[in-house]
C-alpha positions in Angstrom: -21.5 -87.8 29.2 -25.4 -88.1 29.6 -25.9 -85.3 27.1 -23.8 -87.0 24.5 -25.6 -90.3 24.9 -28.9 -88.5 24.5 -27.8 -87.0 21.3 -26.5 -90.4 20.0 -29.9 -92.0 20.8 -31.7 -89.3 19.0 -29.6 -89.8 16.0 -30.1 -93.6 16.0 -34.1 -93.5 15.9 -35.9 -90.7 14.3 -39.0 -92.3 15.7 -37.9 -92.8 19.3 -40.6 -92.3 21.8 -38.6 -92.1 25.1 -35.1 -92.1 26.5 -34.1 -93.4 29.9 -30.6 -93.1 31.5 -29.4 -94.7 34.6 -26.3 -94.7 36.7 -24.5 -98.0 37.5 -26.7 -98.6 40.5 -29.9 -98.4 38.4 -30.8 -94.9 39.6 -32.6 -93.0 36.9 -30.6 -89.9 35.8 -32.8 -88.9 33.0 -36.2 -90.1 31.8 -38.3 -88.3 29.2 -40.8 -88.7 26.4 -39.8 -87.2 23.1 -42.3 -85.4 20.9 -40.8 -85.1 17.4 -43.8 -83.4 16.0 -43.2 -80.2 18.0 -39.6 -80.9 18.9 -40.2 -81.0 22.8 -39.0 -83.2 25.5 -41.3 -84.0 28.5 -39.8 -85.2 31.7 -41.8 -88.1 33.1 -41.1 -87.5 36.7 -39.0 -90.7 37.4 -35.7 -88.9 37.8 -33.9 -89.8 41.0 -35.8 -93.1 41.5 -34.5 -96.7 41.4 -35.4 -98.5 38.1 -36.9 -101.4 39.9 -39.0 -99.2 42.0 -40.5 -97.5 38.8 -41.2 -101.1 37.4 -42.0 -103.2 40.4 -42.4 -106.5 38.5 -39.1 -106.1 36.8 -35.9 -108.0 37.9 -32.3 -107.3 37.3 -32.1 -110.5 35.2 -34.9 -109.4 33.0 -34.0 -105.7 32.8 -32.2 -104.7 29.6 -30.5 -101.9 31.5 -28.9 -104.2 34.2 -28.0 -106.8 31.5 -26.3 -104.3 29.4 -24.3 -102.9 32.3 -23.3 -106.5 33.3 -22.2 -107.6 29.9 -21.1 -104.4 28.3 -22.8 -105.5 25.0 -25.8 -103.5 23.6 -29.1 -105.0 23.2 -31.0 -103.9 20.0 -34.9 -103.9 19.5 -35.8 -106.1 22.3 -39.7 -106.2 23.0 -40.8 -105.8 26.6 -44.2 -105.4 28.2 -43.9 -103.6 31.6 -46.2 -102.3 34.2 -45.0 -99.1 35.9 -45.6 -98.1 39.6 -48.7 -96.2 38.5 -50.3 -99.4 37.1 -49.8 -98.3 33.5 -48.9 -101.3 31.2 -46.9 -100.6 27.9 -45.3 -102.7 25.3 -42.3 -101.3 23.6 -39.2 -102.1 21.6 -35.9 -101.3 23.6 -32.4 -100.6 22.3 -30.0 -100.2 25.3 -26.3 -99.2 25.3 -23.7 -99.1 28.0 -22.2 -95.8 29.0 -18.4 -96.2 29.4 -15.8 -93.7 31.0 -12.1 -94.7 30.9 -13.0 -98.3 30.2 -15.4 -98.5 33.1 -19.2 -98.9 32.7 -20.8 -96.2 34.7 -24.5 -96.5 33.4 -26.7 -97.3 30.5 -28.9 -95.4 28.1 -32.0 -96.8 26.5 -34.4 -95.6 23.7 -37.8 -97.1 23.3 -40.5 -97.3 20.6 -44.0 -97.8 21.8 -45.7 -100.7 20.2 -49.4 -101.4 19.6 -51.2 -104.8 20.2 -50.1 -105.9 16.8 -46.6 -105.1 17.3 -46.5 -102.1 15.0 -45.0 -98.7 16.3 -47.7 -96.5 17.7 -46.2 -93.4 16.2 -45.3 -93.2 12.6 -42.5 -90.9 12.9 -39.9 -92.3 10.6 -40.2 -90.3 7.5 -42.6 -87.9 9.0 -43.6 -84.8 7.0 -41.8 -81.6 7.3 -44.6 -79.1 7.7 -44.6 -75.5 6.6 -46.4 -72.8 8.3 -50.0 -72.5 7.1 -49.8 -75.6 5.0 -49.9 -78.4 7.5 -50.8 -81.2 5.2 -48.0 -81.4 2.8 -44.3 -81.6 2.1 -42.1 -78.8 1.0 -42.6 -77.7 -2.7 -41.2 -75.3 -5.1 -43.1 -72.4 -3.6 -41.1 -72.9 -0.5 -37.8 -72.2 -2.2 -37.7 -68.5 -1.9 -35.5 -67.1 -4.6 -34.9 -64.4 -7.4 -31.6 -65.7 -8.3 -31.2 -66.9 -11.8 -29.2 -69.9 -10.8 -31.8 -71.0 -8.2 -34.6 -70.5 -10.7 -32.8 -72.9 -12.8 -32.5 -75.4 -10.0 -36.3 -75.1 -9.4 -36.8 -76.0 -13.2 -34.6 -78.9 -12.8 -36.5 -80.1 -9.8 -39.8 -79.8 -11.6 -38.4 -81.6 -14.8 -36.8 -84.4 -12.7 -40.0 -84.9 -10.5 -41.9 -85.8 -13.7 -39.8 -89.0 -14.2 -38.8 -91.9 -12.1 -34.9 -91.7 -12.4 -32.7 -91.5 -9.3 -31.7 -87.9 -8.3 -28.5 -86.9 -6.4 -28.6 -83.5 -4.8 -25.2 -81.9 -4.3 -24.7 -79.0 -2.0 -22.9 -77.8 1.2 -24.5 -78.1 4.5 -27.5 -75.8 5.0 -28.1 -75.2 1.4 -31.5 -77.0 1.4 -30.9 -80.5 0.2 -33.8 -82.0 2.0 -36.2 -79.2 0.9 -35.1 -79.9 -2.8 -35.7 -83.7 -2.2 -39.2 -83.1 -0.7 -39.9 -80.8 -3.7 -39.1 -83.6 -6.1 -41.5 -85.9 -4.2 -44.3 -83.3 -3.9 -44.3 -82.7 -7.8 -44.0 -86.4 -8.6 -46.7 -89.0 -9.3 -45.6 -90.4 -5.9 -46.8 -87.3 -4.0 -49.6 -89.1 -2.2 -47.2 -91.8 -1.1 -44.8 -91.6 1.9 -41.6 -89.5 1.9 -39.0 -91.3 4.2 -35.8 -89.5 5.1 -32.7 -90.8 6.7 -29.3 -89.2 7.4 -26.9 -92.0 6.8 -24.3 -90.4 9.1 -26.7 -90.4 12.1 -26.7 -94.3 12.6 -23.8 -96.4 13.5 -22.8 -98.7 10.6 -23.9 -101.8 12.5 -27.5 -100.5 12.8 -27.9 -98.9 9.5 -28.5 -102.1 7.4 -31.4 -103.1 9.8 -32.7 -99.7 9.8 -32.8 -99.7 6.0 -34.0 -103.2 5.4 -35.7 -104.3 8.6 -35.4 -107.4 10.6 -37.1 -110.8 11.3 -37.7 -112.2 14.7 -34.7 -114.3 15.9 -32.2 -112.9 13.4 -30.2 -111.7 16.4 -30.8 -111.4 20.2 -33.8 -109.4 20.8 -34.7 -108.9 17.2 -38.4 -108.6 16.1 -40.2 -108.5 12.9 -39.8 -104.9 11.8 -40.0 -103.0 8.6 -37.1 -101.1 7.3 -37.2 -97.7 5.6 -37.2 -99.3 2.1 -40.6 -100.9 3.0 -41.8 -97.9 4.6 -41.1 -95.9 1.5 -43.2 -98.3 -0.8 -44.9 -96.3 -3.4 -43.1 -93.2 -2.4 -39.6 -91.7 -2.1 -36.6 -92.6 0.1 -34.2 -89.9 0.8 -30.7 -90.8 1.7 -28.9 -87.9 3.0 -25.0 -87.9 3.5 -24.8 -91.0 1.4 -21.0 -91.0 1.3 -21.0 -91.8 5.1 -22.5 -95.2 4.5 -20.2 -98.2 4.9 -18.8 -99.4 1.6 -20.0 -102.9 2.2 -23.6 -101.7 2.7 -23.4 -99.8 -0.5 -23.5 -102.8 -2.5 -26.7 -104.0 -1.0 -28.2 -100.5 -1.7 -27.2 -100.9 -5.3 -28.8 -104.3 -5.5 -32.0 -103.1 -3.9 -32.2 -100.0 -6.3 -31.5 -102.0 -9.4 -33.8 -104.9 -8.6 -36.5 -103.2 -6.6 -36.2 -106.0 -4.1 -35.0 -106.1 -0.5 -34.4 -108.9 2.1 -34.8 -108.2 5.7 -31.9 -108.9 8.0 -32.0 -112.7 8.8 -34.7 -113.4 6.2 -34.3 -115.6 3.1 -37.4 -114.3 1.2 -37.1 -111.3 -0.9 -39.7 -108.6 -0.8 -40.7 -106.5 -3.8 -40.7 -102.8 -3.4 -41.5 -99.7 -5.4 -39.4 -96.9 -4.3 -37.7 -93.9 -5.9 -34.3 -93.0 -4.4 -33.3 -89.4 -4.0 -29.8 -89.0 -2.3 -27.6 -86.2 -1.3 -23.9 -85.4 -0.7 -22.2 -82.4 0.7 -19.1 -82.7 -1.1 -18.0 -83.1 -4.7 -18.8 -86.6 -5.9 -15.4 -86.9 -7.8 -13.5 -86.3 -4.5 -15.8 -88.8 -2.6 -15.1 -91.6 -5.2 -11.4 -91.0 -5.3 -11.2 -91.0 -1.5 -13.1 -94.5 -1.8 -16.1 -93.2 0.3 -18.5 -94.3 -2.3 -18.6 -97.1 -4.8 -18.4 -95.9 -8.3 -21.1 -98.1 -9.6 -23.5 -96.8 -6.9 -22.7 -93.3 -7.8 -23.5 -93.7 -11.3 -26.8 -95.7 -10.6 -27.9 -92.9 -8.0 -26.9 -89.8 -9.9 -28.9 -90.3 -13.3 -30.0 -86.7 -12.5 -27.8 -84.4 -10.6 -29.0 -81.1 -9.0 -26.4 -78.7 -7.6 -27.5 -76.2 -4.9 -25.6 -72.9 -4.9 -24.0 -71.5 -1.7 -25.9 -68.6 -0.2 -23.0 -66.2 -0.7 -23.3 -67.0 -4.4 -26.9 -65.7 -4.4 -26.7 -62.5 -2.6 -29.8 -61.1 -4.1 -31.7 -63.7 -2.3 -30.5 -62.6 1.2 -33.1 -59.7 1.6 -35.8 -62.0 0.4 -35.1 -64.8 2.7 -34.7 -62.4 5.6 -38.3 -61.0 5.0 -39.6 -64.5 4.4 -38.2 -65.7 7.9 -39.3 -62.5 9.7 -42.8 -63.0 8.5 -42.6 -66.6 9.3 -41.7 -65.8 13.0 -44.2 -63.0 13.0 -47.0 -65.4 12.2 -45.7 -67.9 14.8 -45.3 -65.5 17.7 -48.0 -62.8 17.0 -45.2 -60.1 16.7 -45.1 -57.5 14.0 -41.5 -56.9 13.2 -41.2 -54.9 10.0 -37.7 -56.1 9.0 -34.1 -55.1 9.4 -32.4 -51.8 9.8 -30.3 -50.6 6.9 -27.1 -51.0 8.8 -28.1 -54.5 10.0 -29.0 -55.5 6.4 -25.7 -54.2 5.1 -23.8 -56.4 7.7 -25.9 -59.5 6.8 -25.2 -58.9 3.1 -21.5 -58.7 3.7 -21.3 -61.8 5.8 -19.8 -65.0 4.2 -22.6 -67.3 5.4 -20.6 -70.6 5.8 -23.8 -72.3 7.1 -25.9 -71.0 4.1 -29.6 -70.7 4.4 -29.9 -72.8 7.6 -27.4 -70.3 9.3 -29.4 -67.3 8.0 -32.6 -68.7 9.4 -31.0 -69.2 12.7 -29.6 -65.7 12.7 -32.9 -64.2 12.0 -34.6 -66.3 14.7 -32.1 -65.1 17.2 -32.5 -61.4 16.0 -36.3 -61.9 16.2 -36.0 -62.9 19.9 -33.6 -60.1 20.8 -35.2 -57.3 19.1 -36.8 -54.7 21.3 -37.9 -52.3 18.6 -40.1 -53.1 15.6 -37.1 -54.1 13.5 -33.8 -56.1 13.8 -30.8 -53.8 14.4 -27.1 -54.4 14.6 -27.3 -55.1 18.4 -29.8 -57.9 17.6 -27.3 -59.8 15.4 -25.1 -62.6 16.9 -21.6 -61.3 17.8 -19.7 -63.8 15.6 -21.2 -62.2 12.4 -19.8 -58.8 13.4 -16.3 -60.1 14.4 -15.6 -63.3 12.6 -16.1 -62.4 9.0 -13.5 -63.7 6.6 -11.7 -60.7 4.8 -12.4 -62.2 1.3 -16.0 -62.6 2.1 -16.6 -58.8 2.6 -14.8 -57.8 -0.8 -11.7 -55.8 -1.4 -12.6 -53.0 1.1 -12.2 -55.5 4.0 -8.4 -55.7 3.1 -8.0 -51.8 2.9 -6.0 -51.7 6.2 -3.2 -53.7 4.8 -2.7 -51.0 2.1 -3.0 -48.3 4.7 -0.3 -49.9 6.8 2.0 -49.8 3.8 1.2 -46.2 3.6 2.7 -45.7 7.1 -0.6 -45.0 8.8 -0.5 -46.0 12.5 -3.0 -48.7 13.7 -4.6 -45.9 15.8 -5.2 -43.8 12.7 -6.7 -46.9 10.7 -9.1 -47.8 13.6 -9.9 -44.1 14.0 -10.9 -43.9 10.3 -13.0 -47.1 10.5 -14.8 -45.8 13.6 -15.5 -42.6 11.8 -17.0 -44.2 8.8 -19.2 -46.3 11.1 -20.4 -43.2 12.9 -21.0 -41.4 9.7 -23.1 -44.2 8.3 -25.2 -44.7 11.4 -25.9 -41.0 11.8 -27.0 -40.8 8.2 -29.5 -43.6 8.6 -31.0 -42.6 12.0 -33.5 -39.8 12.8 -31.7 -38.4 15.8 -28.7 -38.7 18.1 -30.5 -40.7 20.7 -31.5 -43.3 18.0 -27.9 -43.5 16.6 -26.5 -43.9 20.2 -29.0 -46.8 20.7 -27.8 -48.6 17.6 -24.2 -48.1 18.4 -24.7 -49.3 22.0 -23.1 -46.1 23.6 -24.4 -43.3 25.7 -25.6 -39.9 24.0 -22.7 -38.2 25.7 -20.1 -40.7 24.3 -21.7 -40.2 20.9 -21.4 -36.5 21.0 -17.8 -36.7 22.2 -16.9 -38.8 19.2 -18.9 -36.5 16.8 -16.8 -33.7 18.1 -13.6 -35.7 17.9 -14.1 -36.6 14.2 -15.9 -33.3 13.4 -19.2 -34.9 12.5 -22.6 -33.3 12.3 -26.1 -34.7 12.6 
């Protein structure tokens, strides 16, 4: 329960500085500072203590935690100045939610943003730059899109041409194909490159909070509301990237359309309009035609935000890029860790090439990172590849050969004969790619004696 609340709060605020979770009695179950620059969580040491013991001057009537547990209603963006038991005084904006189980409130979770004396967030983490190894001062650009695939080269040309203009761009692609990398590259090569790049996944924030996140709030617009900029204002003179646009509530899409067309926004609870200069890049992970037909996106908003469309191919449709990407990520993790892995074994590479990659480039990166951590030799071998890649491949992803067993069954071969042929082919390939029996046995995860037995069984020689 607490883990799911932590995940929810992380999705609500990209710039959240801390999380605190208590049980129904006010005992702190979890309390941590979040560093989104290096993706670490640091425990503050308050776990197990009573909330009012940590903040001696606080009362149950003043505490957002106790008030939320009493009323069952969340409190959003309430500013508090508190002194902890160590004498440290801080001002922060709190958003607090009840934790319910079977209709009963069993605790509360609170996310906070540290504020400076003038009421501005101390850490500018919304829209922070995604940094690449060796280039700590910029966003992703075309050089970061590793490819030799003709389709991807065409995509890079589209990015470069669209970056020169000011039209809206919609990036279309499955999860993990690199939509945010493409959006950042558009920004990096545009005249707005020195301005902010602000990114927001529209599915990560509850519908009731997304409007205030995008447009900002004024003090008094609702209980606990303070003067706060929204993402449109933060992206002034820069680029606002709206990912998973189709997850946005239809009623809010009309306000987005008006803001884009007029380049004006109005904070929640405010009558005055504010002029902005923002370029919108959006992304969807499904075919826009289907999204519109299922009424998940307004047709007029789609037309307004998709003046330029850039479609990213699936990784399985750009197979020749897989070895390039593997080498790229191995080198990346070599630099980060100080290791000197040379690459993948031939058998491991063949398995990676035959996999269907439903998670696309993101999944490949995770697989290489896993293999990098598991590798004991100077290369990633079959035993260093996650098990699901070896056993969960879809038959169609590996080509016609993967369905060969169906034909063999029709030829009256027994399952033992089919499995035996498959094992024999694997043994033959591993033996041909290794220097000796010891190395072959190591890659196959069996003993030398077991390998010799199988070689004699199938009449194979090294």
